[in-house]
PyMOL commands that place a pseudoatom at each C-alpha (Angstrom):
pseudoatom trace, name=CA, resn=MET, resi=1, chain=A, elem=C, hetatm=0, pos=[-27.983, -23.566, -33.344]
pseudoatom trace, name=CA, resn=ASN, resi=2, chain=A, elem=C, hetatm=0, pos=[-26.776, -26.823, -32.272]
pseudoatom trace, name=CA, resn=THR, resi=3, chain=A, elem=C, hetatm=0, pos=[-23.161, -27.658, -31.802]
pseudoatom trace, name=CA, resn=PRO, resi=4, chain=A, elem=C, hetatm=0, pos=[-21.088, -29.565, -35.402]
pseudoatom trace, name=CA, resn=HIS, resi=5, chain=A, elem=C, hetatm=0, pos=[-20.278, -32.774, -34.337]
pseudoatom trace, name=CA, resn=ALA, resi=6, chain=A, elem=C, hetatm=0, pos=[-17.851, -33.453, -37.421]
pseudoatom trace, name=CA, resn=ILE, resi=7, chain=A, elem=C, hetatm=0, pos=[-14.897, -35.336, -35.790]
pseudoatom trace, name=CA, resn=GLY, resi=8, chain=A, elem=C, hetatm=0, pos=[-12.157, -33.885, -38.746]
pseudoatom trace, name=CA, resn=ASN, resi=9, chain=A, elem=C, hetatm=0, pos=[-12.386, -32.025, -42.069]
pseudoatom trace, name=CA, resn=TYR, resi=10, chain=A, elem=C, hetatm=0, pos=[-10.113, -34.504, -44.930]
pseudoatom trace, name=CA, resn=SER, resi=11, chain=A, elem=C, hetatm=0, pos=[-8.638, -32.715, -47.932]
pseudoatom trace, name=CA, resn=LEU, resi=12, chain=A, elem=C, hetatm=0, pos=[-7.906, -34.975, -51.356]
pseudoatom trace, name=CA, resn=ASN, resi=13, chain=A, elem=C, hetatm=0, pos=[-5.162, -34.105, -53.469]
pseudoatom trace, name=CA, resn=PRO, resi=14, chain=A, elem=C, hetatm=0, pos=[-6.082, -33.250, -56.926]
pseudoatom trace, name=CA, resn=MET, resi=15, chain=A, elem=C, hetatm=0, pos=[-3.374, -35.647, -58.337]
pseudoatom trace, name=CA, resn=SER, resi=16, chain=A, elem=C, hetatm=0, pos=[-5.596, -38.510, -56.779]
pseudoatom trace, name=CA, resn=VAL, resi=17, chain=A, elem=C, hetatm=0, pos=[-8.221, -38.220, -59.619]
pseudoatom trace, name=CA, resn=PHE, resi=18, chain=A, elem=C, hetatm=0, pos=[-5.490, -39.524, -61.935]
pseudoatom trace, name=CA, resn=SER, resi=19, chain=A, elem=C, hetatm=0, pos=[-4.579, -43.175, -60.050]
pseudoatom trace, name=CA, resn=SER, resi=20, chain=A, elem=C, hetatm=0, pos=[-5.853, -46.276, -61.206]
pseudoatom trace, name=CA, resn=SER, resi=21, chain=A, elem=C, hetatm=0, pos=[-8.764, -45.786, -58.081]
pseudoatom trace, name=CA, resn=ALA, resi=22, chain=A, elem=C, hetatm=0, pos=[-10.691, -42.236, -59.412]
pseudoatom trace, name=CA, resn=MET, resi=23, chain=A, elem=C, hetatm=0, pos=[-13.634, -42.783, -57.768]
pseudoatom trace, name=CA, resn=VAL, resi=24, chain=A, elem=C, hetatm=0, pos=[-13.133, -40.866, -53.899]
pseudoatom trace, name=CA, resn=ARG, resi=25, chain=A, elem=C, hetatm=0, pos=[-15.780, -41.457, -51.197]
pseudoatom trace, name=CA, resn=PRO, resi=26, chain=A, elem=C, hetatm=0, pos=[-17.202, -38.431, -49.614]
pseudoatom trace, name=CA, resn=ALA, resi=27, chain=A, elem=C, hetatm=0, pos=[-15.750, -36.631, -46.621]
pseudoatom trace, name=CA, resn=SER, resi=28, chain=A, elem=C, hetatm=0, pos=[-19.045, -37.756, -44.957]
pseudoatom trace, name=CA, resn=VAL, resi=29, chain=A, elem=C, hetatm=0, pos=[-18.427, -41.380, -45.757]
pseudoatom trace, name=CA, resn=LEU, resi=30, chain=A, elem=C, hetatm=0, pos=[-14.888, -41.072, -44.546]
pseudoatom trace, name=CA, resn=VAL, resi=31, chain=A, elem=C, hetatm=0, pos=[-15.541, -39.633, -41.407]
pseudoatom trace, name=CA, resn=GLU, resi=32, chain=A, elem=C, hetatm=0, pos=[-18.358, -42.036, -40.817]
pseudoatom trace, name=CA, resn=SER, resi=33, chain=A, elem=C, hetatm=0, pos=[-15.916, -44.914, -41.321]
pseudoatom trace, name=CA, resn=THR, resi=34, chain=A, elem=C, hetatm=0, pos=[-13.570, -43.345, -38.854]
pseudoatom trace, name=CA, resn=THR, resi=35, chain=A, elem=C, hetatm=0, pos=[-15.618, -43.139, -36.308]
pseudoatom trace, name=CA, resn=ALA, resi=36, chain=A, elem=C, hetatm=0, pos=[-16.674, -46.345, -36.979]
pseudoatom trace, name=CA, resn=ARG, resi=37, chain=A, elem=C, hetatm=0, pos=[-13.724, -47.862, -36.460]
pseudoatom trace, name=CA, resn=LEU, resi=38, chain=A, elem=C, hetatm=0, pos=[-12.641, -45.572, -33.433]
pseudoatom trace, name=CA, resn=VAL, resi=39, chain=A, elem=C, hetatm=0, pos=[-15.768, -47.484, -31.621]
pseudoatom trace, name=CA, resn=ALA, resi=40, chain=A, elem=C, hetatm=0, pos=[-14.631, -50.782, -32.280]
pseudoatom trace, name=CA, resn=ARG, resi=41, chain=A, elem=C, hetatm=0, pos=[-11.378, -49.933, -31.118]
pseudoatom trace, name=CA, resn=LEU, resi=42, chain=A, elem=C, hetatm=0, pos=[-12.878, -48.603, -28.239]
pseudoatom trace, name=CA, resn=GLN, resi=43, chain=A, elem=C, hetatm=0, pos=[-15.315, -51.489, -27.766]
pseudoatom trace, name=CA, resn=ALA, resi=44, chain=A, elem=C, hetatm=0, pos=[-11.754, -53.646, -27.581]
pseudoatom trace, name=CA, resn=GLY, resi=45, chain=A, elem=C, hetatm=0, pos=[-10.515, -51.224, -24.954]
pseudoatom trace, name=CA, resn=GLU, resi=46, chain=A, elem=C, hetatm=0, pos=[-7.894, -50.274, -26.921]
pseudoatom trace, name=CA, resn=ALA, resi=47, chain=A, elem=C, hetatm=0, pos=[-5.938, -47.512, -24.642]
pseudoatom trace, name=CA, resn=ALA, resi=48, chain=A, elem=C, hetatm=0, pos=[-4.833, -45.449, -27.870]
pseudoatom trace, name=CA, resn=ALA, resi=49, chain=A, elem=C, hetatm=0, pos=[-8.193, -45.132, -29.237]
pseudoatom trace, name=CA, resn=LEU, resi=50, chain=A, elem=C, hetatm=0, pos=[-9.050, -44.203, -25.682]
pseudoatom trace, name=CA, resn=GLY, resi=51, chain=A, elem=C, hetatm=0, pos=[-6.229, -41.336, -26.299]
pseudoatom trace, name=CA, resn=GLU, resi=52, chain=A, elem=C, hetatm=0, pos=[-7.499, -40.290, -29.503]
pseudoatom trace, name=CA, resn=LEU, resi=53, chain=A, elem=C, hetatm=0, pos=[-11.419, -39.976, -28.160]
pseudoatom trace, name=CA, resn=TYR, resi=54, chain=A, elem=C, hetatm=0, pos=[-9.764, -37.408, -24.936]
pseudoatom trace, name=CA, resn=ASP, resi=55, chain=A, elem=C, hetatm=0, pos=[-7.357, -35.115, -27.748]
pseudoatom trace, name=CA, resn=GLU, resi=56, chain=A, elem=C, hetatm=0, pos=[-10.908, -34.698, -30.482]
pseudoatom trace, name=CA, resn=HIS, resi=57, chain=A, elem=C, hetatm=0, pos=[-13.422, -34.259, -27.757]
pseudoatom trace, name=CA, resn=ALA, resi=58, chain=A, elem=C, hetatm=0, pos=[-12.090, -33.222, -24.019]
pseudoatom trace, name=CA, resn=LEU, resi=59, chain=A, elem=C, hetatm=0, pos=[-12.353, -29.737, -24.934]
pseudoatom trace, name=CA, resn=ALA, resi=60, chain=A, elem=C, hetatm=0, pos=[-15.596, -29.958, -26.094]
pseudoatom trace, name=CA, resn=ILE, resi=61, chain=A, elem=C, hetatm=0, pos=[-16.775, -32.252, -22.496]
pseudoatom trace, name=CA, resn=THR, resi=62, chain=A, elem=C, hetatm=0, pos=[-14.603, -29.480, -20.635]
pseudoatom trace, name=CA, resn=CYS, resi=63, chain=A, elem=C, hetatm=0, pos=[-16.555, -26.187, -22.026]
pseudoatom trace, name=CA, resn=PHE, resi=64, chain=A, elem=C, hetatm=0, pos=[-19.730, -28.844, -21.097]
pseudoatom trace, name=CA, resn=ALA, resi=65, chain=A, elem=C, hetatm=0, pos=[-19.109, -29.035, -17.570]
pseudoatom trace, name=CA, resn=ARG, resi=66, chain=A, elem=C, hetatm=0, pos=[-18.003, -25.982, -16.595]
pseudoatom trace, name=CA, resn=ARG, resi=67, chain=A, elem=C, hetatm=0, pos=[-21.155, -24.147, -18.006]
pseudoatom trace, name=CA, resn=LEU, resi=68, chain=A, elem=C, hetatm=0, pos=[-22.874, -26.868, -15.708]
pseudoatom trace, name=CA, resn=VAL, resi=69, chain=A, elem=C, hetatm=0, pos=[-21.053, -26.900, -12.590]
pseudoatom trace, name=CA, resn=GLY, resi=70, chain=A, elem=C, hetatm=0, pos=[-19.996, -23.119, -12.901]
pseudoatom trace, name=CA, resn=ASP, resi=71, chain=A, elem=C, hetatm=0, pos=[-16.525, -24.417, -10.557]
pseudoatom trace, name=CA, resn=PRO, resi=72, chain=A, elem=C, hetatm=0, pos=[-13.383, -24.734, -13.160]
pseudoatom trace, name=CA, resn=ASP, resi=73, chain=A, elem=C, hetatm=0, pos=[-12.199, -27.651, -10.149]
pseudoatom trace, name=CA, resn=ALA, resi=74, chain=A, elem=C, hetatm=0, pos=[-15.285, -29.578, -10.084]
pseudoatom trace, name=CA, resn=ALA, resi=75, chain=A, elem=C, hetatm=0, pos=[-15.899, -29.505, -13.704]
pseudoatom trace, name=CA, resn=LYS, resi=76, chain=A, elem=C, hetatm=0, pos=[-11.938, -30.790, -14.681]
pseudoatom trace, name=CA, resn=ASP, resi=77, chain=A, elem=C, hetatm=0, pos=[-13.120, -33.958, -11.921]
pseudoatom trace, name=CA, resn=LEU, resi=78, chain=A, elem=C, hetatm=0, pos=[-16.561, -34.523, -14.020]
pseudoatom trace, name=CA, resn=VAL, resi=79, chain=A, elem=C, hetatm=0, pos=[-14.585, -34.437, -17.083]
pseudoatom trace, name=CA, resn=GLN, resi=80, chain=A, elem=C, hetatm=0, pos=[-11.790, -36.830, -15.478]
pseudoatom trace, name=CA, resn=GLU, resi=81, chain=A, elem=C, hetatm=0, pos=[-14.717, -39.242, -14.189]
pseudoatom trace, name=CA, resn=VAL, resi=82, chain=A, elem=C, hetatm=0, pos=[-16.144, -39.125, -17.994]
pseudoatom trace, name=CA, resn=PHE, resi=83, chain=A, elem=C, hetatm=0, pos=[-12.861, -40.659, -19.438]
pseudoatom trace, name=CA, resn=LEU, resi=84, chain=A, elem=C, hetatm=0, pos=[-12.661, -43.005, -16.700]
pseudoatom trace, name=CA, resn=ALA, resi=85, chain=A, elem=C, hetatm=0, pos=[-16.449, -44.334, -17.646]
pseudoatom trace, name=CA, resn=ILE, resi=86, chain=A, elem=C, hetatm=0, pos=[-15.250, -45.048, -21.066]
pseudoatom trace, name=CA, resn=PRO, resi=87, chain=A, elem=C, hetatm=0, pos=[-13.973, -48.941, -21.446]
pseudoatom trace, name=CA, resn=SER, resi=88, chain=A, elem=C, hetatm=0, pos=[-17.530, -49.741, -19.566]
pseudoatom trace, name=CA, resn=ALA, resi=89, chain=A, elem=C, hetatm=0, pos=[-19.880, -47.240, -20.744]
pseudoatom trace, name=CA, resn=MET, resi=90, chain=A, elem=C, hetatm=0, pos=[-19.052, -48.092, -24.539]
pseudoatom trace, name=CA, resn=THR, resi=91, chain=A, elem=C, hetatm=0, pos=[-20.666, -51.174, -24.437]
pseudoatom trace, name=CA, resn=ARG, resi=92, chain=A, elem=C, hetatm=0, pos=[-23.309, -49.018, -24.534]
pseudoatom trace, name=CA, resn=PHE, resi=93, chain=A, elem=C, hetatm=0, pos=[-23.177, -47.342, -27.069]
pseudoatom trace, name=CA, resn=GLN, resi=94, chain=A, elem=C, hetatm=0, pos=[-25.409, -48.057, -30.418]
pseudoatom trace, name=CA, resn=GLY, resi=95, chain=A, elem=C, hetatm=0, pos=[-24.235, -45.594, -32.964]
pseudoatom trace, name=CA, resn=ALA, resi=96, chain=A, elem=C, hetatm=0, pos=[-28.487, -44.018, -32.145]
pseudoatom trace, name=CA, resn=SER, resi=97, chain=A, elem=C, hetatm=0, pos=[-25.991, -40.594, -31.557]
pseudoatom trace, name=CA, resn=THR, resi=98, chain=A, elem=C, hetatm=0, pos=[-22.474, -39.315, -31.947]
pseudoatom trace, name=CA, resn=LEU, resi=99, chain=A, elem=C, hetatm=0, pos=[-20.046, -40.014, -29.803]
pseudoatom trace, name=CA, resn=ARG, resi=100, chain=A, elem=C, hetatm=0, pos=[-19.561, -36.168, -28.254]
pseudoatom trace, name=CA, resn=THR, resi=101, chain=A, elem=C, hetatm=0, pos=[-23.203, -36.675, -27.555]
pseudoatom trace, name=CA, resn=PHE, resi=102, chain=A, elem=C, hetatm=0, pos=[-22.548, -39.542, -26.090]
pseudoatom trace, name=CA, resn=LEU, resi=103, chain=A, elem=C, hetatm=0, pos=[-20.066, -38.444, -23.922]
pseudoatom trace, name=CA, resn=ILE, resi=104, chain=A, elem=C, hetatm=0, pos=[-22.117, -35.541, -22.812]
pseudoatom trace, name=CA, resn=SER, resi=105, chain=A, elem=C, hetatm=0, pos=[-25.065, -37.923, -21.701]
pseudoatom trace, name=CA, resn=ILE, resi=106, chain=A, elem=C, hetatm=0, pos=[-22.106, -39.514, -19.487]
pseudoatom trace, name=CA, resn=ALA, resi=107, chain=A, elem=C, hetatm=0, pos=[-21.530, -36.325, -18.489]
pseudoatom trace, name=CA, resn=VAL, resi=108, chain=A, elem=C, hetatm=0, pos=[-25.119, -35.574, -17.269]
pseudoatom trace, name=CA, resn=ASN, resi=109, chain=A, elem=C, hetatm=0, pos=[-24.920, -39.280, -15.590]
pseudoatom trace, name=CA, resn=HIS, resi=110, chain=A, elem=C, hetatm=0, pos=[-22.196, -38.064, -13.222]
pseudoatom trace, name=CA, resn=ALA, resi=111, chain=A, elem=C, hetatm=0, pos=[-22.784, -34.606, -13.019]
pseudoatom trace, name=CA, resn=ARG, resi=112, chain=A, elem=C, hetatm=0, pos=[-24.944, -34.644, -9.525]
pseudoatom trace, name=CA, resn=HIS, resi=113, chain=A, elem=C, hetatm=0, pos=[-22.425, -34.952, -6.701]
pseudoatom trace, name=CA, resn=HIS, resi=114, chain=A, elem=C, hetatm=0, pos=[-20.026, -32.508, -8.769]
pseudoatom trace, name=CA, resn=VAL, resi=115, chain=A, elem=C, hetatm=0, pos=[-22.507, -29.693, -8.822]
pseudoatom trace, name=CA, resn=ARG, resi=116, chain=A, elem=C, hetatm=0, pos=[-23.369, -30.350, -5.064]
pseudoatom trace, name=CA, resn=ALA, resi=117, chain=A, elem=C, hetatm=0, pos=[-19.683, -29.740, -4.393]
pseudoatom trace, name=CA, resn=ALA, resi=118, chain=A, elem=C, hetatm=0, pos=[-19.213, -26.593, -6.566]
pseudoatom trace, name=CA, resn=ALA, resi=119, chain=A, elem=C, hetatm=0, pos=[-22.115, -25.212, -4.547]
pseudoatom trace, name=CA, resn=ARG, resi=120, chain=A, elem=C, hetatm=0, pos=[-20.634, -25.822, -1.403]
pseudoatom trace, name=CA, resn=ARG, resi=121, chain=A, elem=C, hetatm=0, pos=[-17.657, -24.143, -2.505]
pseudoatom trace, name=CA, resn=ARG, resi=122, chain=A, elem=C, hetatm=0, pos=[-19.357, -21.076, -3.949]
pseudoatom trace, name=CA, resn=ALA, resi=123, chain=A, elem=C, hetatm=0, pos=[-21.405, -20.838, -0.604]
pseudoatom trace, name=CA, resn=ALA, resi=124, chain=A, elem=C, hetatm=0, pos=[-18.133, -20.931, 1.464]
pseudoatom trace, name=CA, resn=SER, resi=125, chain=A, elem=C, hetatm=0, pos=[-16.814, -18.039, -0.873]
pseudoatom trace, name=CA, resn=GLU, resi=126, chain=A, elem=C, hetatm=0, pos=[-19.434, -16.215, -0.153]
pseudoatom trace, name=CA, resn=ARG, resi=127, chain=A, elem=C, hetatm=0, pos=[-19.530, -16.546, 3.408]
pseudoatom trace, name=CA, resn=MET, resi=128, chain=A, elem=C, hetatm=0, pos=[-15.883, -15.803, 3.394]
pseudoatom trace, name=CA, resn=ALA, resi=129, chain=A, elem=C, hetatm=0, pos=[-16.199, -12.473, 1.333]
pseudoatom trace, name=CA, resn=ARG, resi=130, chain=A, elem=C, hetatm=0, pos=[-18.996, -11.731, 4.173]
pseudoatom trace, name=CA, resn=GLU, resi=131, chain=A, elem=C, hetatm=0, pos=[-16.367, -11.739, 6.484]
pseudoatom trace, name=CA, resn=PRO, resi=132, chain=A, elem=C, hetatm=0, pos=[-14.093, -8.251, 7.377]
pseudoatom trace, name=CA, resn=GLY, resi=133, chain=A, elem=C, hetatm=0, pos=[-10.402, -7.855, 6.893]
pseudoatom trace, name=CA, resn=ASP, resi=134, chain=A, elem=C, hetatm=0, pos=[-10.711, -7.786, 3.058]
pseudoatom trace, name=CA, resn=THR, resi=135, chain=A, elem=C, hetatm=0, pos=[-8.905, -4.824, 2.498]
pseudoatom trace, name=CA, resn=SER, resi=136, chain=A, elem=C, hetatm=0, pos=[-8.479, -5.712, -1.556]
pseudoatom trace, name=CA, resn=HIS, resi=137, chain=A, elem=C, hetatm=0, pos=[-9.789, -2.418, -3.788]
pseudoatom trace, name=CA, resn=THR, resi=138, chain=A, elem=C, hetatm=0, pos=[-11.070, -3.829, -6.810]
pseudoatom trace, name=CA, resn=PRO, resi=139, chain=A, elem=C, hetatm=0, pos=[-12.324, -1.457, -9.790]
pseudoatom trace, name=CA, resn=GLU, resi=140, chain=A, elem=C, hetatm=0, pos=[-16.723, -0.942, -10.194]
pseudoatom trace, name=CA, resn=ARG, resi=141, chain=A, elem=C, hetatm=0, pos=[-16.589, -2.397, -13.557]
pseudoatom trace, name=CA, resn=ASP, resi=142, chain=A, elem=C, hetatm=0, pos=[-15.070, -5.582, -12.385]
pseudoatom trace, name=CA, resn=ALA, resi=143, chain=A, elem=C, hetatm=0, pos=[-17.107, -5.915, -9.224]
pseudoatom trace, name=CA, resn=ASP, resi=144, chain=A, elem=C, hetatm=0, pos=[-20.408, -5.320, -11.268]
pseudoatom trace, name=CA, resn=ARG, resi=145, chain=A, elem=C, hetatm=0, pos=[-19.373, -8.496, -13.353]
pseudoatom trace, name=CA, resn=GLU, resi=146, chain=A, elem=C, hetatm=0, pos=[-18.267, -10.148, -10.875]
pseudoatom trace, name=CA, resn=ARG, resi=147, chain=A, elem=C, hetatm=0, pos=[-21.388, -9.622, -8.600]
pseudoatom trace, name=CA, resn=ILE, resi=148, chain=A, elem=C, hetatm=0, pos=[-23.514, -11.091, -11.835]
pseudoatom trace, name=CA, resn=ALA, resi=149, chain=A, elem=C, hetatm=0, pos=[-21.440, -13.591, -12.318]
pseudoatom trace, name=CA, resn=GLN, resi=150, chain=A, elem=C, hetatm=0, pos=[-21.391, -14.975, -8.857]
pseudoatom trace, name=CA, resn=ALA, resi=151, chain=A, elem=C, hetatm=0, pos=[-25.457, -14.219, -9.056]
pseudoatom trace, name=CA, resn=LEU, resi=152, chain=A, elem=C, hetatm=0, pos=[-25.717, -16.623, -12.119]
pseudoatom trace, name=CA, resn=SER, resi=153, chain=A, elem=C, hetatm=0, pos=[-24.280, -19.184, -10.306]
pseudoatom trace, name=CA, resn=HIS, resi=154, chain=A, elem=C, hetatm=0, pos=[-25.822, -18.945, -7.200]
pseudoatom trace, name=CA, resn=ALA, resi=155, chain=A, elem=C, hetatm=0, pos=[-29.204, -18.223, -8.935]
pseudoatom trace, name=CA, resn=LEU, resi=156, chain=A, elem=C, hetatm=0, pos=[-28.670, -22.191, -11.026]
pseudoatom trace, name=CA, resn=ASP, resi=157, chain=A, elem=C, hetatm=0, pos=[-27.579, -24.026, -7.615]
pseudoatom trace, name=CA, resn=THR, resi=158, chain=A, elem=C, hetatm=0, pos=[-31.417, -23.405, -6.292]
pseudoatom trace, name=CA, resn=LEU, resi=159, chain=A, elem=C, hetatm=0, pos=[-32.419, -25.621, -9.827]
pseudoatom trace, name=CA, resn=PRO, resi=160, chain=A, elem=C, hetatm=0, pos=[-32.868, -29.462, -9.171]
pseudoatom trace, name=CA, resn=ILE, resi=161, chain=A, elem=C, hetatm=0, pos=[-30.208, -30.897, -11.111]
pseudoatom trace, name=CA, resn=GLU, resi=162, chain=A, elem=C, hetatm=0, pos=[-32.488, -32.107, -14.139]
pseudoatom trace, name=CA, resn=GLN, resi=163, chain=A, elem=C, hetatm=0, pos=[-33.774, -28.567, -14.889]
pseudoatom trace, name=CA, resn=ARG, resi=164, chain=A, elem=C, hetatm=0, pos=[-30.232, -27.384, -14.201]
pseudoatom trace, name=CA, resn=VAL, resi=165, chain=A, elem=C, hetatm=0, pos=[-29.656, -30.004, -17.178]
pseudoatom trace, name=CA, resn=ALA, resi=166, chain=A, elem=C, hetatm=0, pos=[-32.185, -28.982, -19.303]
pseudoatom trace, name=CA, resn=PHE, resi=167, chain=A, elem=C, hetatm=0, pos=[-31.138, -25.022, -18.894]
pseudoatom trace, name=CA, resn=VAL, resi=168, chain=A, elem=C, hetatm=0, pos=[-27.613, -25.410, -19.569]
pseudoatom trace, name=CA, resn=LEU, resi=169, chain=A, elem=C, hetatm=0, pos=[-28.169, -27.802, -22.763]
pseudoatom trace, name=CA, resn=CYS, resi=170, chain=A, elem=C, hetatm=0, pos=[-31.236, -25.928, -24.407]
pseudoatom trace, name=CA, resn=GLU, resi=171, chain=A, elem=C, hetatm=0, pos=[-30.414, -22.451, -23.842]
pseudoatom trace, name=CA, resn=VAL, resi=172, chain=A, elem=C, hetatm=0, pos=[-26.312, -22.205, -23.071]
pseudoatom trace, name=CA, resn=GLU, resi=173, chain=A, elem=C, hetatm=0, pos=[-25.226, -24.965, -25.646]
pseudoatom trace, name=CA, resn=GLU, resi=174, chain=A, elem=C, hetatm=0, pos=[-28.230, -24.368, -27.977]
pseudoatom trace, name=CA, resn=ARG, resi=175, chain=A, elem=C, hetatm=0, pos=[-29.116, -27.846, -28.318]
pseudoatom trace, name=CA, resn=THR, resi=176, chain=A, elem=C, hetatm=0, pos=[-32.689, -28.990, -29.861]
pseudoatom trace, name=CA, resn=SER, resi=177, chain=A, elem=C, hetatm=0, pos=[-35.128, -30.594, -27.086]
pseudoatom trace, name=CA, resn=ARG, resi=178, chain=A, elem=C, hetatm=0, pos=[-35.325, -33.340, -29.099]
pseudoatom trace, name=CA, resn=GLU, resi=179, chain=A, elem=C, hetatm=0, pos=[-31.470, -33.827, -28.514]
pseudoatom trace, name=CA, resn=VAL, resi=180, chain=A, elem=C, hetatm=0, pos=[-31.326, -33.248, -24.970]
pseudoatom trace, name=CA, resn=ALA, resi=181, chain=A, elem=C, hetatm=0, pos=[-34.505, -35.537, -24.662]
pseudoatom trace, name=CA, resn=SER, resi=182, chain=A, elem=C, hetatm=0, pos=[-32.181, -38.173, -26.199]
pseudoatom trace, name=CA, resn=ILE, resi=183, chain=A, elem=C, hetatm=0, pos=[-29.251, -36.993, -24.102]
pseudoatom trace, name=CA, resn=VAL, resi=184, chain=A, elem=C, hetatm=0, pos=[-30.837, -37.311, -20.480]
pseudoatom trace, name=CA, resn=GLY, resi=185, chain=A, elem=C, hetatm=0, pos=[-33.667, -39.854, -21.326]
pseudoatom trace, name=CA, resn=ALA, resi=186, chain=A, elem=C, hetatm=0, pos=[-36.552, -38.338, -20.816]
pseudoatom trace, name=CA, resn=PRO, resi=187, chain=A, elem=C, hetatm=0, pos=[-39.835, -37.119, -23.243]
pseudoatom trace, name=CA, resn=GLU, resi=188, chain=A, elem=C, hetatm=0, pos=[-39.094, -34.089, -25.387]
pseudoatom trace, name=CA, resn=ALA, resi=189, chain=A, elem=C, hetatm=0, pos=[-42.270, -32.729, -23.176]
pseudoatom trace, name=CA, resn=THR, resi=190, chain=A, elem=C, hetatm=0, pos=[-40.521, -33.548, -19.694]
pseudoatom trace, name=CA, resn=VAL, resi=191, chain=A, elem=C, hetatm=0, pos=[-37.562, -31.489, -21.576]
pseudoatom trace, name=CA, resn=ARG, resi=192, chain=A, elem=C, hetatm=0, pos=[-39.607, -28.170, -22.545]
pseudoatom trace, name=CA, resn=THR, resi=193, chain=A, elem=C, hetatm=0, pos=[-41.336, -28.501, -18.936]
pseudoatom trace, name=CA, resn=ARG, resi=194, chain=A, elem=C, hetatm=0, pos=[-37.803, -28.607, -16.746]
pseudoatom trace, name=CA, resn=LEU, resi=195, chain=A, elem=C, hetatm=0, pos=[-36.671, -25.842, -18.893]
pseudoatom trace, name=CA, resn=HIS, resi=196, chain=A, elem=C, hetatm=0, pos=[-39.683, -23.459, -18.395]
pseudoatom trace, name=CA, resn=HIS, resi=197, chain=A, elem=C, hetatm=0, pos=[-39.673, -23.983, -14.849]
pseudoatom trace, name=CA, resn=ALA, resi=198, chain=A, elem=C, hetatm=0, pos=[-34.986, -23.479, -14.766]
pseudoatom trace, name=CA, resn=LYS, resi=199, chain=A, elem=C, hetatm=0, pos=[-35.974, -20.612, -16.522]
pseudoatom trace, name=CA, resn=LYS, resi=200, chain=A, elem=C, hetatm=0, pos=[-38.932, -19.358, -14.046]
pseudoatom trace, name=CA, resn=LYS, resi=201, chain=A, elem=C, hetatm=0, pos=[-36.991, -19.985, -10.923]
pseudoatom trace, name=CA, resn=LEU, resi=202, chain=A, elem=C, hetatm=0, pos=[-33.781, -18.236, -12.126]
pseudoatom trace, name=CA, resn=ARG, resi=203, chain=A, elem=C, hetatm=0, pos=[-35.535, -15.095, -13.327]
pseudoatom trace, name=CA, resn=ASP, resi=204, chain=A, elem=C, hetatm=0, pos=[-37.434, -15.277, -9.907]
pseudoatom trace, name=CA, resn=GLU, resi=205, chain=A, elem=C, hetatm=0, pos=[-33.338, -16.052, -7.979]
pseudoatom trace, name=CA, resn=LEU, resi=206, chain=A, elem=C, hetatm=0, pos=[-31.877, -13.156, -10.239]
pseudoatom trace, name=CA, resn=THR, resi=207, chain=A, elem=C, hetatm=0, pos=[-34.944, -10.630, -9.388]
pseudoatom trace, name=CA, resn=ARG, resi=208, chain=A, elem=C, hetatm=0, pos=[-34.666, -11.674, -5.900]
pseudoatom trace, name=CA, resn=ARG, resi=209, chain=A, elem=C, hetatm=0, pos=[-30.698, -10.671, -5.480]
pseudoatom trace, name=CA, resn=GLU, resi=210, chain=A, elem=C, hetatm=0, pos=[-31.909, -7.516, -7.722]
pseudoatom trace, name=CA, resn=VAL, resi=211, chain=A, elem=C, hetatm=0, pos=[-29.379, -8.772, -10.784]
pseudoatom trace, name=CA, resn=ARG, resi=212, chain=A, elem=C, hetatm=0, pos=[-30.580, -6.749, -13.792]
for i in range(1, 212): cmd.bond("trace and resi %d" % i, "trace and resi %d" % (i + 1))
show_as sticks, trace
zoom trace
C-alpha cells in the first residue's frame, strides 16, 4: 500500500450550487491547480511557498529520514538539508512525480553522510554499553525490545546505502519497485535486485546476532 500523496481535502459549501457559477471543479482538479501554483511560487523563489511546503511535508520526510538513518539527530539534520536544497532543486522539478516523492528523492541524494554519522554514533554507544560501571536496571521486556531495536539498526548499518534505501522504501514505506526506481534513478530490475540482497544480508546479520 503506497503512502497517499494528496495535499489537502476541499469541502464545498452546499449553497454554492445556487450561485451564478453552478459548475464546480472536482477536488482533484483543485488539488492539482493548488500544487501547480505552489510549484510555480517555489520556482520563483518565494519564501512563503517554502514555508507552506515545509508545513505540508516535513512530518512525512522526517519519518522517512528516521527510518532510513535510524537516529533522531541525524534524521533532523537530513530533513534540514533537504529543505535547504529546495530553492536550487526546484529547477529540476518537471511534475513527473508528486512533490512528496520529489522531496524523498532529494533526501536519498543527501543521505549518505547522515547514514554514516548515525552508524558511528550507534557503534560508539554500543562500545560504551559494554564498559563496566553501568548499574541501571531495565525491566526484562524493555531490555528485550531495546536489544532487538539495536540489532535491527546495526543490521541496517551493514548494508550499502543503495540496498538500505531500497529496503526502507520498499519494505518499510511499502512503495512499489517502479516508484522506488523513479526516486533513486535506477532501473526497476536494479531496485528489485538491491532489495533481494538487502533482505538476505539483514537475515544473515540478525541470525548472527541471534535475534529471532
